[in-house]
N, C-alpha and C positions, 0 to 999 in steps of 0.2 A: 364097359362101355368106364368105366374107373375114374376118373376127375372129372368132374361137375364143373360148368359157366353157368353163370345168371345169366338170364335175360328176362330186361324188361322192356315192354313191349304195352301197348293200346289198341286195345282192341273197342269194336261194338256194343254196345250193351244191349241186344238183341244175343250176342254171342255169349255173353258173361251167364244173360240168364237161363240159358241152354247150361252152361258150364254149372251151373249152382243145382240144374234142377236134377239135373244126373245123379250128383252126389257123392262122384268121385275124385277125388279130389285133384288139383288145376295141376299140376307136377303130369302127371300121366295121362292125362286129355291130349297137354300139348306135346309132351314126349312121340306118343301116337302118332300125332296129327304130323309133326314133322319126319318119323319115320315112314309112312304110310305117302310124301311127299318124294323125301327122297326116293323108298323104293319104285316111286311108280315111273320119274326118270329117266332111273338106270338105263339106257342098253341092252335088248333085250339079247339072247348068245339065239342064232340065229339055228345054231347044230343040235341046241336043245329045245327046240320048236319044231315041234309036230306040223308034219304038213296036211291038210284034211285032205281024205280021199275023195271025190266030188260023184255020189251018186248024179246016175244020167238025169233019173223025175226033179232034182236039184235043180239041177243045169238048167229044165225042160222049165220049170219053173221063176229060177232066178229070168232066166230073158222073157217068160208072158210074162214077169212085172218091170222088167227094164222096157219092154215094150210099150207096155198100159201106159207107162212114166216120159217115154219118151212121146204117144201119143196125147197125152194129156200137156206136156210142155211146148208139144205146137200149134194146138188150135189157142194155145193161153199169147203163142206169140201172135199168130190171126187173128187175136180178136186186140193184142192190144195195138199192132200197126190196121188197124180197122180205126179204133181210140184215136192216134196218131193221125190221122187225115179228115174223121171228122174235126176234129180241134184245129187242123191247119182249112180248115173251109170257113169252121164260126172263126179265125182269123183274119184271115183273109174280108169276111165283114164286117168284124169290125173294124178294119183301119177305112174301109169302102167307108161306113158311117162314116166315121172318125174326120174323113177327109172333107163329107158332107157341111157332117158340121157346122166346121172350120169355114168353109166358102160360106156359108148362112150367117156364120160368127162376123166374116171380114166386113168392114166399114162399107161401102159405098163409092165408086168411085164417084170422085167430084169432078165438076168443070173445071177447065183449063183455066189457073188463077191467072189473072191478069196484072200483073206488074204494077208495083204501088205508082205509076205514072199514070197510068191509061186509066181512062174511066169509062170509055164500053169496047 
């Protein structure tokens, strides 16, 4: 690491309390956190990664889990579609009631008004 630079940052009080409770120097904690952060961001070398060998039993279990999940999701979609239909029905009923209420609240139509010079 050789040469060092100073880094001034503001952190939430909760993190400050955790740092103080750990009993370790702040510098060590920050350096370790930054190293872990940048190590996690490095692209992994594909040639050094081991390719897991799939065992048939694990494939069947994985397919079963995926199938169960798909069935659950299909049921949820069907349920939500039914709820949408119910909401549309309620919205239609509300609109009909609103129109009826507006008709009831509108002033009654008056007789044809006479011109100012007409007496009868």
